[in-house]
N, C-alpha and C positions, 0 to 999 in steps of 0.2 A: 203561278203554276210555270213549270219547266217549258223552256222553249224546245220544240222537236229539232232534231238534226236531220238532215236528208237520209242518214244512215238509219234513223227511226221511223218515220212516217211517211218518206217519200212524196209522191205528188198527189196521193189521195187524200181526201178530206179526213182529217184526224184530229182528235181532242186530247191532249195530254194533262193529266193531274199528277205532278209529283213525276212518278216513274211510269204511269200508266198510259196506255194510248189505246183508244178506240179507233179502229182501221179495219178495211175500208168501208165507206159508203158507197151506194150506188150512185153514180154522179148524174144519172138520168132522172134521178128522184130528187124534187126540190124539198122534200120533207123527210130528211135521214133519221130523225128522232122516231117518226112514225113507224120506219121500216125496222128501226132498231128493236121497237117495242114488240113486232110481230116475230121476231127471231127468238130462238132460245138463247141462253146465256151461253157464251162461248169466250173462255179465257185461257191464252197460252202464257205460262209463266218461264221466264228463260233466265239464264244467268246475266247478271249486270255486268257492265265492264268497269274499268279501273276508276271511274268517277262516280260510280255507286248508281248510275241512271241510264246510260246508253246501253245499246246491245253489246254484250260480251262475245269473247272468241268461243263458239261452240257451234260445230257443223250440224249437231243433231237439233239445236234450237232454231238454226236458220233454216233448215230442212222443213221442220213442222210451220215455221212463219210463213215459207213460200207456198206450203199446200193450202194454208188457210187463204192466203191471199189470191191464189189462182183459183180457189173455189167462189170467190165473190161473196163470202159470208161476212157479216158485221162481227167482230171480234174484237176482244181486248188483248192487249199485250201488256204484260207486268214484269219488269226487270226485278231480279232478287239479288240483293247485294249480300252475300252470305257471311261477310265480315261484321254484319251488324246483328247483335244480339236478338232484336226484336224480330228482324226478317227471317232469322234461322228460326226462331221458335214458331214464326207464323207457319214456315213451311213444314216443320215436324208436326205441328197441330192438323195441317191440313193434308198432308201426304207423308205419314211418319215413314221414316227410314229413305225417301226419294231424293233425288236430285233433279235440278232443272236440266232438261224441259219437262213439264208436264201440264195436262190439260185439265181444264174444268168445263165439264159440258153438261149443262143443265143440272148444276151441282153435283155432278158424278165425276169423281177424280180419276185420271187416266194417267199412268207413269211410264209405261214402255213406248219409246219412240215408235217402233214396227208397228205395235198393236194401236197406237194413236193413229199412224197413217192408215191402216186398213179400216178402222173404225171411221173415220172421217170420209173416206172413199165410199163406204157402204151407206152412210148415214145421209151424206150430202150429196146425193144422186140426181141424175136427171129425172124429171124435165127442168128443176129448178136450177140445179148446180151441174158443171161439166165432169164428165169422168175425166180423170187424169192419168189412168193406167196406159202404160205403153201399149202399143199394137204388136210390136215386134219383141219376143222374149229376149233376144239378144241384146236388146237396147238396156234391159235389167242389169245385165252383168258386165256391159261395157266399162272398161275402165276400174274394176272392182280390185285390182291389185297395186294400183296406183299409190293410194295412201299407206299401205303396208310397207312398200318399197321405199317410200318417203321417209317413214318413222324410223325404219333400220338405217338409213343414210344420214337423217340429221341427229340421231343420237350416238351415232358413232364417233370415238374420239381418236380412233387409231389411225394415222396418215396411211399406214401401208394396206389397210382395206378399203380407203375412201373412193378410189377409183372404180373398184369392183363394185361398190354398193351404188356408186352414181351411175353406173352402166345398166345395172337393174332396174334403177328409176326409169333411165332413158328408154329400155327395152318394154317397160310397161306403158310408158306414154306412146311409143311407136305403135303399139298394138291398139290402143285407143285411137291414135291417128288414122290408122288403116281403117277401123270401123266408122269413124266419121266420114272419111273420104270415099267409102263404098256405098253404092246406089242401094237403098232399100228396095224391096220388091214393088213398092207403089211407085217408085220413080222410074220402074223398067217399062218401056212400052213393048209389049211383046209382038206386036205387029210391025214394029219398026225394024228395017234392015241395019240401021246404024248402031255401031257400038256405044254402049252408054258409058259415058265419060265420068269424072268425078262427080261425087254428089256435092250439091250446093245447098242441102238442108243447113237449117240453122241449128238444130239440137239434136238429141241422140236418137229420138224417133219421128223427126220430122221439123216442120216449122213452128211447132208449138211446144212449151214447155211440158213435160209429164212428171210422173212421180220419179221416174229414173233421173231426170236432171235434177230434182230437188235434193236427191241423194248424194250425186255426185259432184255438182258443182261448188257447194260449199266446201268440200273437201279438197277439190282442184284448186280453188282458189287459196287455200290455205297452203297447199305445197307450193303454188308459184310465189307467194309472199314470203314464205320462211326460207325457202331455198335461195332466194335471191339475196335476202338479209344475212343470211348466216353463213351461206356456200359460195355467194356470189355466182350462183347456176341459174341460169335462164333456159326456159324451154327453147329446145332447137327450133330455128326458123323455118326449117324443113317441114315441121309437123304444122302444115297449113291447116289441117282439119282442127286440131287442137285450138290453134290461135282464132279460126274463124269462130269456132265455138265459144271460146272465152269472151270474144268482142261482141258476139250477138247476145251473149248474156248480160253483158255490161248495159246494153241498150234496154234491157227489159227491167222494168221497176220491181218487178216481183224478186228478181234477184239483186239488182243493184242497191235496193233501199233496204234490203233486209240484212245486208252484209255489215259486220263491224269495220271500224275503220282498221286499215293497214297497221297501225300503230297499236292498235288493241292486239292483234294476232301475234305482232313481232313480240310484244311484252309477255304475252301468255307462253312463248316459246323460248324466253330469254334464260330459263333455267333448264330448259329440256334439250335445247340444241346444243351439243357439246362440241367444243373448241378441239382442232386437230392438235394433237401435241403428242 
């Protein structure tokens, strides 16, 4: 059996067979196999990394990986190495025309990331599973331009437009930072005469990860890693909200242990990031 790396299984109890992980089980239950038998089969298929087994660079795969982990359901994660004929054929037989990620739920295949997320939120619901939807609608759109601004910035090879594109990315990050530092309605005491200071919350919608974070954090991490590697660009230190957000995310196993390695992200962008010339 392959040995799981922290980026694959985290601190949860996990079983790996080749490139398949069973994750997570309820730590309070001393009989995880019995719990697994009571659950419907839930299997997430994701893109494999360069070694053919670890988690590859794909923010959509990590998004769904985080959702399932946060739900607390027992599930399998299988990485697919599309360079291998057998695994490529397996994918075409199971989900014709699809590319990872996709979900197998009780033998039903689902292939659209947004629809998978909606399905999981609907089917894995209280009282057994937590709701993950953000309470504040603004949390769902916070940072939604960062990745597109980054893509334009990193794919540009013209030195004369680099500064303009970098400023566009910084402006988008500044807007996200402003939201993260602005107090949410639930942080404001209407009966207090004191002015509300900067928000101290950990994530977009409060101190708990939500679907909004599952969508944004994998992309924001890619932006940070790739911009640093190929442009020498660091997020400005004055963006305290963004830095607080990323640091808090790294302290959460649901994010930290579903991330591909930085080297995987860098390698994935080696041909995408254009040299300035």
